[in-house]
N, C-alpha and C positions, 0 to 999 in steps of 0.2 A: 084284227085290232092292232096292227102295226103302227107305232108312232111315226109321224111324218118326219123325214130327215131335215126339213127346213127348220122345224121347231126345236131340234136338238142342239144342245151346247156342244162345243168341241169335245169335252170330256165324255159326254153321253154317246157321241158318235164312235169314239175309240172303244168305249166299253161295249157297245152294241156289236161292233165288228168282232171283238174277241169272244163275246158270249156266243155268237153264231158259230165261230170256229170250234169252241169247246163243246157245244151241243152236238155238232156233227161228229166230233171225236167220241162223245158219249154214245151215239148210235152205233159206232164201230165196236166199242169196247163193252157196251151194255152195263158199265158201272163207272162211278166217279173214281174209284180206286185205280181202275185200268187207265183212265185218262191221266190221273195224277202220276202214275208210274211212267207213262209216255213222256210227260212234260218234266218229270224229275222234281216235283214239288209235293207238298203235303196236300192231302185231300181237302182239308178245310178251306184252303185258299181258292181252289177251283170251285167248290160248292158255293161258297159265299159270293164269289164273282158271278157265277151263273144265276143263282137264285135271287140274290139281293143287290147285286151290282157293287159290292164292297171291294175296293181296290186295295191290295196289300201295300203296306208302307215301305217295305224293303225293296229298293230299286233292282236288286239281283233277281228277286222272285218275280217282279213285274216284267223284267226282260225275258225270263223263261216262259212266262205266260203269253208273251207277244205284245205286252203293253209297253209304252214308252217309259224310260226310266223316270222322266219328269213329265207329269201330266200337263196338258195345256193350261189349266187353271193355276198351276203352281209356278209357271214361268213368270219372271219379273219383266215388266215392260222396259224397253231400252229408253234411255234418256236421249232426247233430241239435242244434238250439239248446236249451241248457239254461237254464231259468229258476230263479233261487234261490227257495227256499221263504220264505214270509212269516215275518219275524223274523230271517232270516239276514242277514249283512252284504251290502249292495248291493240289497236287495229293493225299496227305494224307487225306485231308478232304473228297474227293470224294470216295476213296476206303476203308479207314479205319474208319468206323463209330463205335462209342462206344455204 
């Protein structure tokens, strides 16, 4: 019952990748506490991420878990720079730089 990767949002893809890595570590350590000790974070962060998909707010903890400091959904879209057309007011500033 794996979700299809096409239907996942960028956030869900990142979370699924980290969950898979943490669950493999769980098989090695046989406890969430062992995994938490390996990653250097509190057990609750690892358990919540694996079981519920809850991402910690603290960017340092995210980094330790292998998540990006800023999730894709939290990124602000860049503004597209608009150039004035030649002949409109201010076109000299945009096109004729000294």
